[in-house]
N, C-alpha and C positions, 0 to 999 in steps of 0.2 A: 085442411080438414082433420089431419092427424093431430095438429097442434091443439085444436079445440077439445079433443078427447082427453087431454092430459090435465091432471089436477093443477090448479094455479101454483101451489107451492113447488110441485115437481117441475113445472114449466120454468119457474124462476131459477131453479137449480140448474136445469139443462142450459138455460140461457147463460147463466154465470159461467158454466164450464166452457161454453163456446165463445164467450165474449173475451177476447184477448186484447181489445183495444185499450183497456186500462193498464196493461203491462207495458213496460218499456220495450222497444224494439231495437235491435242492433242497427237497423238501417237508418234509424232516426239520428244517430250521432255516434256510430261505432259500437263496439262491444259494451255490454253493461258491466260496470266496475263492481265487483263483489268481493266480499271477505271470505276466506277459506278458514273454516274452524275444524279442528281435529282433536280428538280426546281418546285416551285409553284408560281403562280402569287399573291395569297393571302394566308395568314395563316389561319388555322382552327379557328373556333369561340373560342376555348379554348387557342389559341396562343401557342400550344405545339409542332408545327412543325410535326404533325402526317402525313401530306401529303408527305413530303420528305422522312420520314421513311418508308412509304408504298411503295414508288417508289424504294427505295434501296432494300427492301425485294423482290419486283418483279424482279429487276435487278439481284439479286443473283440467283434466280430460273432460269431466262433466261440464265444466264451465265453457270450454271451447265448443263442445257438441251443441250447446244451447245458446250460443251467441253471447257469452259472457267472458270476462277476463278477470283473473284473480289479481287484485292490487294490494291485498294485505293478508297476512296469515296469523292465526292465533292457535296455539297448541297447549293443551293441558295434558301432560304426560303423567300416567299413573295417578289419575285423580278420579275418584268415584263421583258420579252424579246422583247416586241414590241416597247417600247418607247426608243428613242435614248439617252435620258439623264439619263437613269437608269443604275446604275453600278451593275455588277454581279461579286463579288470578287471571288467566287469559280470557275466560268467559266474562269476568267482570269488566276487563278492558274492552272486549267486543261490545258489550252493552253500552258502555260509556261512549265509545266511538260512534256507535249507531245513533245515539242521542245527539252527538255532536255533528254527525253527518260526514265525518272524515276519519281516515285512518291515521296511524302514527306519522306517516310521511305527507300528511295533508291532502292526500288524494281522495276524491269523493267516493262514498260508499252508497251503492244503490241496491244492495242485497247481500245475502249470505248463502254460501254453498257448503253442504256437509254430506258425508256419505250416507247418513241416516239421521232421522230426527232424534233418536236416543243418544246420539253423540252430543247434542245440544242440551237436551232436557230429559229428565226422568221423573221429575216431581212437578206437581201443579204450580207451585210457587215459581219455579224457574221458567215454566212454559208461559206464564202470565208476564213475567218480566221480559222474556225474550220477545214476545209478540208486541209488547208496549214499546220496546226499543226499536224493533224492526219497522213498525208502522208509525213511528214518531215523525216521519216525513212522508209525503205522497210519492207514489210511483215506484216503490221498492218491490223486490221479489225474493222469494225463498227458492233455492235451487237444489234439486237432488237428482238421482239417476232417472227419475220419471219426467224431469223437465222443470219448467218454470211454474211456480205456484203463486197465486194471488193471495197475499196474507190479509187483504182488506175485506174479501168477500166471504160469504157463508160457506161455500164449498172449501176454500182454503183453510178456514178456521176449523171446520169439522174434520178435515184430514189431519190437521195438527192435533186435535183432541183424540182422534182414533189412534194416532201414533203414541200419544201420551198414555192412553189406556193400555195399549199393548206393551209399552215399556214398563209400566207399573206392574202388570201381571207377570212379565218376564222376570223382573227384579224379585218379586215375591217367590216365584218358583225357584229361581236360582238361590235365593237366601235359604229356603228350606232345604235345598239339595246340599248346600255347604254345611248347614247345621247337622244334617244326617251324616255327612262324611266325617265331620269332627267327632260326632258321637260314636260312630262305628270304630274309629281309630282309638278313642278312649276306652271303649269296651274291650278292645283287643290288647289294651295295656301299652299302646304305643305313645311316645311323647308327643306333645303338641307341635304344630308346624310353624309356630311363630319364632321370634327371636329366642336365642338360647336362654334358658333360665339361669339365674345366678347360682353358681355352685357346680355347674356341669360344663363339659367341653362342648364344642360345636356339634358333636354327634348326639348331644342331649341324653346320652346314656352313661358316659364315663365321667367320673368326678373330676372337677378342677381342683388341683392339689391345694392351692392357696385359698380359693373362695370357699370350698367345702369345709375346710378347717375353721374359717371365720364363722360360718353358719353354725357349725357344731359347738364352738365355744360360746357363741351368742345365745344359743338355746340353753346351754347349761347355766350361763350367767343370769339369763332372765328367770329361769326356774329358781335360782338362788336368791333372787330379789333385786337384781340390778335394774335400773331404769333403761327403757329402750332408747331414750335420748343419749345416755352415756355410751351405749353401744354404737349409735350412729356417729357420735363425735370421735370415738376411737377409730372407726373405719375411715372417717375423713382424714384423721391425723396420719393414717397409714397410706393415704393417697389412693384409696380404693374408689373405683367408679363402678356404676352399674353396667349392664350389658349394652345399654344404649348411650353410655357416656355420661350420665348424670351422677351427681354426688349423692351419697346416701343421706336420707333424712329419716326421722322416726317412722313415718308412714310406710315408706318403701321397705325399711328393715322389718317392720311388723308383717308386711305382706310376704316377705321372703321366709321368715321364721314360721309362719302359720300356714304356708302352702302345704297341702297334703303330700305333694311330691317329695318333700324332704324325708319322709319315712316310707316312701314307696307306694302310697295310696294314689288312686287316680280320681280326679274330679272333672266335672264338665258343667259349665255355665252355673257355677256356684253350688253344685250338688256333688256329694261324695258318691261315687258309683259303687254299687254292691252286686254280688252274685245273686241272681234271682232265686236260686235254689237254697243256698246256705245263708244268705243275708250278710255274708262277710265282705269287707271292702275289697275291691279288685286291686290287684298289685300290678305296678308298671314293670316295664322291661329295662329299667335303669338302676344304677347303683344308688343305694340310700345313704343318707347322711346321719340320721338319728333313728332311734327305734320308735315304733308306734306309741309306746308308753311315754317317751319323751315329748313327742309331738302333741299328744293329748295334754300333757302337763303344761307345756308352754302356751298352748291355746287357752288354757284355763286362767292364765295370768292377764288376759286381755278382755275387754268388754266385747260382747257378741258382735256389735257393729263394726269392730276393727279387724275381725278375722278375714283371712284371704277368701274364704268361701262366701263371705257377705260383701266384700269390697273388691274382689278380684275382677278381671276382665269380663264384661258382659253381665256381671251379677248385680242385681239391684240391692240397694241399701235395705236394712231391716225396716226402716220407717220411711215415710214419704216426705219428711221434712228435714231441712238442714239444721244441724245442731247450732245453737246460739252460743254466745260467749259464756264462759263459766266464772270469770273473774271480773270485778267491777271496772277495772282500768284497762282491760284488754282492748286493743285497738287505738288507744289514746297515747300510749307511751312510745318514745323514740330514744334510741341509745345515743348518749352524748359523749361516748368515749372517743378520744382522738385516734385518728388513723394515719398511716404513713402517707406522706405527701401533704399533710395539713388537712384541716377540716375535721368533721366529726362523722361517726358511723351513720347515724340518722336512720337506722333500720328499726322496724317495729319490734317491741319486746313482748313476748308472750308469757302467760301465767302458767304455773305448774306447781304441783305439790312438793313439799320439802319435809324431810324427816330429821333435819339437823337441829332444829330449834323448836321448842314448844311455843316460843313467843312469835315465831314466824312459820306457821304450818304450810305456807305457800309463798312463792316469790315470783318476781318478774325477771326474765332473763333475755339477753340478746343471744339468740341461738346461732352459732356459727356452723351447725351441722349441715345445713343446706347450702352453704357457700355464699350466703348473702350478707349475714352479719359478721361482726368481729368476734363475738363470743366472749368479750372481756368485761361486760357490765352486767351486774345483777343487783337486785334490791329487794328488801323485804316487802311482801304484799301488804300487810297491815300498816307498815310505815308509809307506803305510797298513798293508801286510802286515807290515813290520818292527815297527811300533808295536803291532800286534795280538799278535805273538809276545812282545814285551816285557811286555805286560799279562798274557798267559797264563802266562808263565814269568819272573817277576821275578828279576833276577840277585842282588839282595840277600837273597833268601830261598830259596835252593836247597833243594828237597825239602819246602818248607813253603808252596808257592804254592797256587794254586787247584786245580791238577790233579795227579794222581798222577805219580810219577817215570817210570812206564812210558810214559805219554802224552808227557811231556816228551822222553824219550830218542828215541822213535820219530819225533816231529815234527822235532826238531833234526837227526836223522840222515838225514832225507829218506826214511824208510821208510813214511810215511803218505800215502795217496792224496788226491787233490783232494776227492772227496766226503766222505771221513772227516774231513778238516780242517774242512770246512764244518759237519759235524755237531758237532764239538768247539766251534767258534765259536758255533753256535746254542745249545749247552747252557750256555754261560757268559754270553753277552751278549744283552740284549734288542735293543739296537741300538748303533751307534757314531756319535756326533755329530761332524761335521767343522767345526772353526772356520776361518774365512777366514785365509789366510796373508798375508805381506807380499810384494808383487810384486817379483820380481827377487832375492829373498833366496837366497843360495847354500847356506844351512845348512838341514838337515832338522830341523824342529821336531816332535818326536814328541808334544808336548803338544797339538798341534792335534787329535789323535784322542782324544775324550773318551768313555769307556765308560759305558754304562748297563747295570749288572750285572743278570743275570736274578734273582739272589738278593741284593739289596742289603743285606738285614739280616744276612746271614751269609756274606759272600763267600768265606771260607776253607773252607766246607763244600760248595760247589757241585761237583757231579760231572757229567762229560759223559755224554751218551747214546750215545756212540760204542761 
């Protein structure tokens, strides 16, 4: 009689909660083999992964209490499940093994145990992927401190959704709390809590003798007109590395020089913090490298989108689009200089302005500042583009070259735009190898530009995609 008074949908839910026949039972064939998953967002102070070890210990106890046995373990130590760009290798292996039905030791997997749902997922995408992997075979269970959960039924699914909602809300609140904490520290003039900034000691207040002098000299040189690439190459030649071990490149050096901290100013999330009463910038509690006037002057030598305040951590770009190439052959050129041990450098060559020659206001260079290229090869930009035009439209075969006459006439008449020219180049060449030239030679040697045709077997039939 009571059953008839319950609404049909609620009755089905109650039935599903009481229906355990669909779940595996230990008595049917021993304990249920499950995988134990553990994850921490941050490692312990001792960096000994004790957090994930504790979770696995709890998972083993939970599995025993509910008639299961752990046959495989997966741990992501110091891995966030909230941020989209964070990779969790163990979680990915768990999903793959669930789809395969067996762990790394080929033992059957019939479920997963975790101390809480938010250890497994905090984002809807991960929840969907986890449920798809778990239910890719029949008869599996999800195990937590509350017992066995049926992932195939409505109740089990709704419990998972509720956990996801709670985890998302907790992540939002925690993120706001962390932002407020960083802002409060910044308003008090305290240094940030991340890796030490280049130029300061580990206490983030005392200047690093060598690094601070490099920054001071670089600021002065940049104000005097030197290129940032030259500064980066000089630092690399001295064997300087960043605070995370990377080699200096123009972008990182730009960030260092234009960071407000170099003159004692405090910034937060791309904004310069000021006193609410006076409007003056807030000063930090650390030693400064240059004066505010020098910092302002060096910032004025860069475009706005390159500044630390616009390109620093957590700060958005000034525009919502990625900058495209500025030079016609950018992305197509490879360095052909020989390297030690045989072979060629084969690294991309980027374009840049040059003040050494009116005939060549820009050039293409193999940049060795980032530690990838050899830095031994450079070539005039107009020379490269003239050589490309000769390869595309050979004078000794008018009308019978690689491209139709319509393309030739529009290119030569200046009627073709920058993007369309790049599409034509991409349709004909795989790449263009640049051979090293003779230093001081006044003659343009077009043979330095060696093409690698996109259709080397039948170059006469290649057609552009323009």
